[in-house]
TIMI-2910 file (N, C-alpha, C, CB; in pm, 1 decimal, decimal comma, always signed):
<rs>
+----------+----------+----------+----------+----------+----------+----------+----------+----------+----------+----------+----------+------+
!      n_x !      n_y !      n_z !     ca_x !     ca_y !     ca_z !      c_x !      c_y !      c_z !     cb_x !     cb_y !     cb_z ! resn !
+----------+----------+----------+----------+----------+----------+----------+----------+----------+----------+----------+----------+------+
!  +1060,0 !  -1704,7 !   -742,3 !   +960,0 !  -1795,3 !   -798,5 !   +937,7 !  -1786,7 !   -979,8 !   +816,8 !  -1753,2 !   -715,6 !  Met !
!   +980,3 !  -1871,1 !  -1036,8 !   +993,9 !  -1870,7 !  -1165,3 !   +867,9 !  -1877,2 !  -1234,5 !  +1074,7 !  -1966,8 !  -1200,6 !  Ala !
!   +756,4 !  -1953,5 !  -1152,1 !   +586,3 !  -1956,1 !  -1218,7 !   +537,7 !  -1891,2 !  -1119,9 !   +492,2 !  -2109,5 !  -1244,8 !  Arg !
!   +454,9 !  -1770,8 !  -1232,2 !   +360,9 !  -1685,0 !  -1153,4 !   +235,5 !  -1719,8 !  -1196,7 !   +380,9 !  -1536,1 !  -1166,9 !  Leu !
!   +132,0 !  -1738,4 !  -1106,3 !    -19,3 !  -1725,9 !  -1141,1 !    -84,4 !  -1650,8 !  -1062,7 !    -91,1 !  -1841,8 !  -1141,8 !  Thr !
!   -198,1 !  -1600,1 !  -1098,2 !   -275,0 !  -1496,0 !  -1008,5 !   -325,3 !  -1525,3 !   -840,4 !   -408,7 !  -1470,1 !  -1092,1 !  Pro !
!   -374,9 !  -1667,5 !   -860,2 !   -399,8 !  -1750,4 !   -734,1 !   -286,2 !  -1724,9 !   -616,6 !   -399,8 !  -1911,7 !   -777,2 !  Ala !
!   -141,0 !  -1795,7 !   -689,6 !    -22,2 !  -1795,2 !   -620,9 !     +7,3 !  -1632,6 !   -550,0 !    +94,1 !  -1845,5 !   -732,6 !  Leu !
!     -0,5 !  -1571,2 !   -652,0 !    +61,1 !  -1420,4 !   -629,6 !    -33,0 !  -1367,8 !   -534,7 !    +70,5 !  -1316,8 !   -769,7 !  Ala !
!   -170,2 !  -1358,8 !   -539,9 !   -270,0 !  -1289,9 !   -445,5 !   -258,5 !  -1366,2 !   -304,8 !   -431,2 !  -1297,5 !   -507,7 !  Leu !
!   -241,1 !  -1476,5 !   -300,0 !   -212,8 !  -1564,0 !   -193,2 !    -96,7 !  -1523,9 !    -92,7 !   -183,3 !  -1691,0 !   -252,5 !  Ala !
!     +9,2 !  -1491,0 !   -184,7 !   +140,0 !  -1453,6 !   -129,9 !   +137,6 !  -1294,3 !    -65,4 !   +252,4 !  -1468,4 !   -255,8 !  Arg !
!    +55,9 !  -1185,1 !   -132,6 !    +20,6 !  -1107,3 !   -114,3 !    -76,9 !  -1090,9 !    +10,3 !     -1,4 !  -1087,2 !   -212,0 !  Leu !
!   -178,4 !  -1176,2 !    +44,2 !   -256,3 !  -1185,2 !   +161,0 !   -180,0 !  -1179,7 !   +270,3 !   -332,3 !  -1294,9 !   +166,8 !  Ala !
!    -53,8 !  -1245,0 !   +263,5 !    +14,0 !  -1273,0 !   +395,8 !    +94,8 !  -1155,2 !   +462,9 !   +110,7 !  -1388,5 !   +375,0 !  Asp !
!   +103,4 !  -1044,4 !   +347,5 !   +160,3 !   -905,5 !   +385,7 !    +58,8 !   -804,2 !   +435,6 !   +229,7 !   -842,2 !   +264,8 !  Thr !
!    +84,7 !   -695,3 !   +468,1 !     +4,4 !   -584,1 !   +498,7 !    +26,7 !   -450,3 !   +393,4 !    +38,9 !   -547,8 !   +650,2 !  Ser !
!   +104,6 !   -509,4 !   +273,9 !   +101,2 !   -396,8 !   +150,3 !    +27,8 !   -401,7 !    +64,7 !   +198,6 !   -381,3 !    +78,1 !  Ser !
!     -3,7 !   -352,6 !    -23,3 !    -86,6 !   -352,0 !   -141,4 !     +1,1 !   -418,1 !   -248,9 !   -135,2 !   -203,7 !   -182,0 !  Pro !
!   +164,6 !   -415,4 !   -255,2 !   +194,1 !   -485,1 !   -364,5 !   +299,8 !   -557,8 !   -312,5 !   +221,1 !   -409,1 !   -485,1 !  Phe !
!   +338,0 !   -670,8 !   -392,8 !   +441,5 !   -751,9 !   -370,1 !   +545,5 !   -790,2 !   -491,1 !   +381,8 !   -864,0 !   -317,9 !  Leu !
!   +654,1 !   -770,5 !   -490,1 !   +761,5 !   -812,5 !   -556,3 !   +750,8 !   -947,6 !   -586,7 !   +872,8 !   -786,5 !   -490,3 !  Ser !
!   +747,9 !  -1025,0 !   -704,3 !   +764,9 !  -1148,6 !   -682,8 !   +876,5 !  -1214,5 !   -791,5 !   +627,8 !  -1207,9 !   -685,7 !  Leu !
!   +921,4 !  -1136,9 !   -887,3 !  +1058,8 !  -1177,7 !   -973,2 !  +1134,1 !  -1050,2 !  -1013,8 !  +1022,6 !  -1264,8 !  -1120,1 !  Leu !
!  +1252,1 !  -1083,1 !   -988,9 !  +1337,9 !   -952,2 !  -1066,4 !  +1450,0 !  -1037,5 !  -1141,8 !  +1422,3 !   -818,9 !   -941,4 !  Arg !
!  +1457,8 !  -1029,4 !  -1295,8 !  +1565,2 !  -1081,9 !  -1352,1 !  +1598,0 !   -988,9 !  -1469,2 !  +1542,3 !  -1224,7 !  -1389,0 !  Glu !
!  +1695,6 !   -976,8 !  -1510,8 !  +1739,2 !   -913,6 !  -1629,6 !  +1692,9 !   -776,9 !  -1639,8 !  +1698,3 !   -986,1 !  -1743,2 !  Arg !
!  +1682,7 !   -673,5 !  -1547,7 !  +1623,1 !   -563,9 !  -1593,1 !  +1463,1 !   -563,9 !  -1571,1 !  +1661,7 !   -551,6 !  -1733,0 !  Gly !
!  +1393,0 !   -692,9 !  -1558,7 !  +1273,6 !   -680,3 !  -1530,6 !  +1216,5 !   -712,6 !  -1381,2 !  +1220,3 !   -750,4 !  -1622,2 !  Val !
!  +1113,9 !   -645,9 !  -1336,0 !  +1056,8 !   -671,6 !  -1226,5 !   +915,2 !   -696,8 !  -1207,5 !  +1087,7 !   -588,4 !  -1161,9 !  Glu !
!   +842,7 !   -836,7 !  -1169,1 !   +724,0 !   -826,3 !  -1167,2 !   +655,0 !   -821,8 !  -1036,3 !   +686,1 !   -912,6 !  -1237,8 !  Val !
!   +541,8 !   -763,1 !  -1027,9 !   +489,2 !   -738,3 !   -864,0 !   +334,7 !   -759,9 !   -918,2 !   +530,2 !   -548,3 !   -770,5 !  Glu !
!   +261,8 !   -802,3 !   -793,5 !   +123,6 !   -803,0 !   -782,4 !    +71,7 !   -707,4 !   -716,7 !    +79,5 !   -904,7 !   -734,5 !  Val !
!    -30,4 !   -633,3 !   -764,1 !    -76,2 !   -485,8 !   -676,3 !   -215,0 !   -522,1 !   -659,3 !    -60,3 !   -315,9 !   -764,5 !  Tyr !
!   -262,2 !   -476,2 !   -538,6 !   -414,1 !   -491,9 !   -522,9 !   -440,0 !   -387,7 !   -396,1 !   -465,4 !   -667,0 !   -488,0 !  Arg !
!   -466,7 !   -259,2 !   -464,1 !   -472,0 !   -171,5 !   -341,5 !   -622,3 !   -177,7 !   -295,4 !   -421,7 !    -12,4 !   -373,8 !  Pro !
!   -671,3 !   -131,7 !   -166,7 !   -779,4 !   -154,0 !   -129,0 !   -877,9 !     +5,2 !    -89,1 !   -747,3 !   -256,2 !    -16,1 !  Leu !
!   -939,2 !    +26,7 !   -156,5 !  -1044,1 !   +152,6 !   -126,7 !   -960,0 !   +280,0 !   -222,6 !  -1056,6 !   +199,3 !    +81,6 !  Gly !
!   -824,0 !   +312,2 !   -192,0 !   -752,2 !   +410,9 !   -285,0 !   -617,5 !   +371,5 !   -338,2 !   -732,3 !   +539,0 !   -215,1 !  Glu !
!   -584,1 !   +418,8 !   -470,8 !   -451,6 !   +382,9 !   -551,3 !   -357,7 !   +515,2 !   -469,6 !   -472,1 !   +397,9 !   -762,9 !  Asp !
!   -284,2 !   +481,8 !   -400,0 !   -200,6 !   +643,7 !   -357,6 !    -50,8 !   +601,1 !   -403,3 !   -201,5 !   +699,4 !   -146,9 !  Leu !
!    -30,4 !   +537,2 !   -531,4 !    +86,0 !   +513,5 !   -604,2 !   +136,7 !   +642,2 !   -644,1 !    +64,7 !   +425,0 !   -718,3 !  Gln !
!   +285,2 !   +667,6 !   -638,3 !   +321,6 !   +791,7 !   -721,5 !   +417,7 !   +751,4 !   -852,9 !   +405,0 !   +902,7 !   -619,7 !  Thr !
!   +470,9 !   +867,9 !   -923,7 !   +498,7 !   +817,3 !  -1071,9 !   +643,4 !   +716,7 !  -1037,4 !   +533,3 !   +973,5 !  -1201,0 !  Pro !
!   +673,6 !   +656,3 !  -1104,3 !   +779,3 !   +546,4 !  -1097,4 !   +923,7 !   +600,9 !  -1186,8 !   +706,2 !   +393,8 !  -1171,2 !  His !
!  +1050,3 !   +543,9 !  -1183,6 !  +1137,7 !   +586,5 !  -1241,3 !  +1202,4 !   +495,2 !  -1347,4 !  +1209,4 !   +627,8 !  -1154,2 !  Glu !
!  +1095,0 !   +372,1 !  -1377,6 !  +1085,0 !   +280,0 !  -1485,2 !   +980,1 !   +273,5 !  -1550,0 !  +1105,4 !   +169,2 !  -1455,5 !  Arg !
!   +954,6 !   +254,0 !  -1717,3 !   +848,3 !   +221,8 !  -1740,1 !   +757,7 !   +112,3 !  -1690,1 !   +860,8 !   +219,7 !  -1830,9 !  Asp !
!   +647,2 !    +56,7 !  -1723,3 !   +608,5 !    -17,9 !  -1661,1 !   +464,5 !    -73,7 !  -1751,5 !   +604,9 !    +42,6 !  -1526,8 !  Glu !
!   +424,6 !   -194,7 !  -1731,0 !   +304,0 !   -226,5 !  -1778,5 !   +195,2 !   -286,7 !  -1644,3 !   +335,9 !   -336,4 !  -1900,3 !  Leu !
!    +67,6 !   -281,0 !  -1684,6 !    -11,7 !   -333,8 !  -1609,1 !    -89,4 !   -418,7 !  -1662,0 !    -68,3 !   -259,4 !  -1553,1 !  Tyr !
!    -99,6 !   -534,4 !  -1613,8 !   -190,4 !   -662,8 !  -1696,0 !   -311,0 !   -671,9 !  -1589,3 !    -92,5 !   -845,1 !  -1714,9 !  Val !
!   -413,7 !   -636,4 !  -1619,8 !   -543,6 !   -641,0 !  -1511,3 !   -580,2 !   -784,6 !  -1513,6 !   -688,5 !   -541,0 !  -1556,2 !  Ile !
!   -555,8 !   -850,1 !  -1363,9 !   -579,0 !   -976,2 !  -1341,8 !   -754,3 !   -987,0 !  -1320,2 !   -482,9 !  -1022,4 !  -1213,6 !  Ile !
!   -804,4 !   -885,3 !  -1234,8 !   -944,9 !   -903,0 !  -1217,5 !   -985,4 !   -758,6 !  -1191,2 !   -985,6 !  -1008,6 !  -1099,4 !  Ala !
!  -1127,7 !   -713,0 !  -1207,5 !  -1191,6 !   -610,3 !  -1136,3 !  -1187,9 !   -506,8 !  -1293,9 !  -1092,6 !   -550,7 !   -969,8 !  Gly !
!  -1248,8 !   -391,6 !  -1242,6 !  -1257,5 !   -295,9 !  -1375,2 !  -1264,0 !   -143,3 !  -1286,7 !  -1426,0 !   -333,5 !  -1494,1 !  His !
!  -1256,7 !    -43,4 !  -1367,4 !  -1283,5 !    +98,7 !  -1290,9 !  -1233,4 !   +158,2 !  -1363,8 !  -1239,1 !   +136,2 !  -1157,3 !  Gly !
!  -1160,5 !   +285,0 !  -1358,9 !  -1061,9 !   +400,1 !  -1434,6 !   -960,8 !   +403,0 !  -1397,7 !  -1086,6 !   +529,7 !  -1431,4 !  Met !
!   -882,6 !   +433,8 !  -1489,3 !   -724,0 !   +438,7 !  -1494,5 !   -713,6 !   +579,4 !  -1548,4 !   -642,2 !   +316,0 !  -1598,2 !  Phe !
!   -619,3 !   +631,4 !  -1494,0 !   -575,3 !   +795,5 !  -1485,9 !   -433,3 !   +772,5 !  -1554,5 !   -562,5 !   +876,8 !  -1302,7 !  Val !
!   -388,9 !   +809,8 !  -1674,4 !   -249,3 !   +803,6 !  -1717,6 !   -195,6 !   +911,4 !  -1811,0 !   -229,6 !   +679,4 !  -1781,2 !  Asn !
!   -115,9 !  +1026,1 !  -1702,2 !   -116,2 !  +1141,2 !  -1729,6 !   -226,8 !  +1220,6 !  -1767,6 !    -43,9 !  +1146,0 !  -1798,6 !  Gly !
!   -223,2 !  +1260,3 !  -1862,4 !   -368,3 !  +1359,3 !  -1886,3 !   -467,3 !  +1279,4 !  -1960,7 !   -343,2 !  +1508,0 !  -1984,3 !  Asp !
!   -454,2 !  +1180,4 !  -2002,9 !   -585,3 !  +1058,9 !  -2018,7 !   -642,1 !  +1004,3 !  -1920,6 !   -554,5 !   +939,3 !  -2082,4 !  Gln !
!   -789,6 !   +980,9 !  -1914,8 !   -884,5 !   +898,2 !  -1818,0 !   -966,0 !   +805,7 !  -1895,5 !   -983,8 !   +989,9 !  -1732,9 !  Arg !
!   -969,0 !   +673,8 !  -1871,6 !  -1029,4 !   +584,6 !  -1944,6 !  -1079,6 !   +470,0 !  -1844,6 !   -936,0 !   +539,4 !  -2054,4 !  His !
!  -1192,4 !   +393,2 !  -1891,1 !  -1222,2 !   +278,6 !  -1827,7 !  -1106,5 !   +136,4 !  -1849,5 !  -1368,8 !   +251,5 !  -1881,8 !  Pro !
!  -1112,2 !    +80,4 !  -1768,4 !  -1030,4 !    -69,2 !  -1745,3 !  -1117,4 !   -164,7 !  -1707,6 !   -916,8 !    -72,9 !  -1631,3 !  Phe !
!  -1076,1 !   -290,4 !  -1749,4 !  -1117,2 !   -395,6 !  -1725,5 !  -1033,2 !   -521,1 !  -1744,0 !  -1214,7 !   -394,7 !  -1783,5 !  Glu !
!  -1057,9 !   -633,0 !  -1674,2 !   -957,9 !   -755,8 !  -1664,8 !   -936,5 !   -770,9 !  -1789,9 !  -1003,1 !   -891,5 !  -1598,5 !  Ala !
!   -812,8 !   -846,9 !  -1798,5 !   -755,8 !   -894,4 !  -1932,9 !   -680,2 !   -756,5 !  -2006,6 !   -892,7 !   -961,1 !  -2036,0 !  Gly !
!   -696,0 !   -660,2 !  -2008,3 !   -624,9 !   -513,7 !  -2047,7 !   -505,5 !   -509,3 !  -1996,0 !   -694,1 !   -384,0 !  -1997,8 !  Glu !
!   -429,2 !   -449,4 !  -2112,3 !   -279,1 !   -427,7 !  -2094,3 !   -272,9 !   -253,7 !  -2105,9 !   -177,7 !   -520,2 !  -2229,3 !  Val !
!   -196,2 !   -210,7 !  -1989,5 !   -185,2 !    -85,4 !  -1974,4 !    -22,4 !    -18,1 !  -1988,5 !   -250,9 !    -65,9 !  -1843,5 !  Leu !
!    -12,1 !    +67,7 !  -2068,9 !   +126,2 !   +101,7 !  -2055,3 !   +165,2 !   +265,6 !  -1989,9 !   +183,6 !    +82,1 !  -2207,2 !  Phe !
!   +240,3 !   +275,7 !  -1906,3 !   +276,1 !   +386,3 !  -1841,3 !   +432,1 !   +425,2 !  -1836,8 !   +224,0 !   +369,9 !  -1714,3 !  Val !
!   +451,5 !   +539,8 !  -1908,1 !   +595,4 !   +575,9 !  -1943,5 !   +657,7 !   +624,7 !  -1782,4 !   +599,5 !   +717,9 !  -2078,5 !  Pro !
!   +770,0 !   +604,7 !  -1767,9 !   +870,6 !   +633,9 !  -1657,1 !   +829,9 !   +767,9 !  -1617,9 !  +1029,5 !   +627,4 !  -1700,8 !  Arg !
!   +801,2 !   +796,0 !  -1496,7 !   +780,4 !   +956,1 !  -1450,8 !   +647,9 !   +998,2 !  -1462,2 !   +862,1 !  +1061,1 !  -1537,1 !  Gly !
!   +543,2 !   +937,8 !  -1542,1 !   +446,8 !   +981,0 !  -1569,9 !   +346,0 !   +954,6 !  -1425,9 !   +414,6 !   +922,6 !  -1703,8 !  Val !
!   +279,1 !  +1062,5 !  -1392,5 !   +147,9 !  +1027,9 !  -1265,9 !    +39,4 !   +969,3 !  -1338,0 !    +74,3 !  +1175,0 !  -1177,9 !  Glu !
!    -17,8 !   +849,7 !  -1263,2 !    -88,2 !   +762,8 !  -1295,1 !   -143,7 !   +680,0 !  -1185,2 !    -27,2 !   +702,7 !  -1378,5 !  His !
!   -268,6 !   +651,4 !  -1178,8 !   -350,7 !   +575,3 !  -1067,8 !   -454,0 !   +512,8 !  -1133,3 !   -411,1 !   +664,0 !   -953,3 !  Arg !
!   -534,4 !   +432,4 !  -1055,0 !   -640,7 !   +328,5 !  -1074,1 !   -742,2 !   +420,1 !   -963,0 !   -589,2 !   +140,0 !  -1026,8 !  Phe !
!   -858,6 !   +430,6 !  -1030,8 !   -976,1 !   +508,4 !   -937,0 !  -1117,9 !   +438,6 !   -943,6 !  -1001,3 !   +672,4 !   -992,2 !  Glu !
!  -1200,8 !   +462,7 !   -878,1 !  -1334,4 !   +390,1 !   -903,7 !  -1321,2 !   +226,9 !   -940,4 !  -1408,7 !   +467,8 !  -1031,0 !  Ala !
!  -1227,6 !   +178,0 !   -837,9 !  -1206,3 !    +34,7 !   -906,9 !  -1271,1 !    -54,4 !   -789,3 !  -1025,1 !     -9,9 !   -944,4 !  Phe !
!  -1330,5 !   -180,7 !   -872,8 !  -1422,3 !   -290,1 !   -790,5 !  -1330,9 !   -338,8 !   -702,6 !  -1491,2 !   -416,8 !   -875,7 !  Ser !
!  -1418,9 !   -391,2 !   -618,2 !  -1360,7 !   -467,5 !   -493,1 !  -1253,9 !   -579,2 !   -503,0 !  -1471,3 !   -531,7 !   -426,3 !  Asp !
!  -1277,0 !   -661,5 !   -636,3 !  -1188,7 !   -770,8 !   -690,7 !  -1070,2 !   -708,3 !   -759,9 !  -1266,4 !   -864,7 !   -791,7 !  Asp !
!  -1068,6 !   -587,6 !   -779,0 !   -943,9 !   -539,6 !   -843,1 !   -819,1 !   -588,3 !   -825,9 !   -927,1 !   -427,0 !   -818,5 !  Phe !
!   -711,9 !   -639,3 !   -907,9 !   -568,9 !   -669,2 !   -870,1 !   -502,9 !   -675,3 !  -1029,7 !   -552,4 !   -830,5 !   -768,9 !  Ser !
!   -386,2 !   -659,7 !  -1009,4 !   -332,1 !   -632,7 !  -1162,2 !   -175,7 !   -692,1 !  -1142,3 !   -336,2 !   -439,7 !  -1216,5 !  Thr !
!   -124,7 !   -723,4 !  -1258,9 !    +34,7 !   -732,7 !  -1261,2 !    +80,8 !   -609,9 !  -1273,9 !    +98,0 !   -815,5 !  -1372,3 !  Trp !
!   +228,2 !   -594,1 !  -1223,9 !   +306,6 !   -457,2 !  -1267,6 !   +384,7 !   -526,3 !  -1289,9 !   +344,3 !   -332,4 !  -1186,7 !  Val !
!   +490,5 !   -490,7 !  -1429,5 !   +579,8 !   -506,7 !  -1498,6 !   +683,9 !   -412,9 !  -1506,9 !   +535,7 !   -528,9 !  -1591,8 !  Ile !
!   +756,3 !   -407,8 !  -1448,8 !   +859,0 !   -263,1 !  -1452,7 !   +979,0 !   -319,0 !  -1546,3 !   +932,8 !   -204,0 !  -1269,6 !  Phe !
!  +1036,4 !   -216,9 !  -1638,5 !  +1149,6 !   -254,1 !  -1717,8 !  +1220,0 !   -131,4 !  -1756,5 !  +1110,7 !   -334,6 !  -1838,2 !  Phe !
!  +1348,2 !   -158,9 !  -1782,4 !  +1431,5 !    -71,7 !  -1794,8 !  +1419,7 !    -24,5 !  -1976,2 !  +1574,0 !   -136,6 !  -1732,6 !  Asp !
+----------+----------+----------+----------+----------+----------+----------+----------+----------+----------+----------+----------+------+
</rs>
């Protein structure tokens, strides 16, 4: 899929039982859509990543920092750093962009 929109990505995700779906892998970059329900159970990753918040709001824990987030924000997480979304709204969803 070379063209990605939130509506298309979330529709494809709805057809799975997973909170995330990989949509594009190209030249060391991977794009996923992520929509946890109730709790974010992710663990640290082996690659750097960007989150681009599609919808919703809540709190973001990134290492020893904790701050609010909202739709439209871009959040960076270095590889290996513990992170998670907390107290997020029911409509929360985000792009996840992994890169080397």
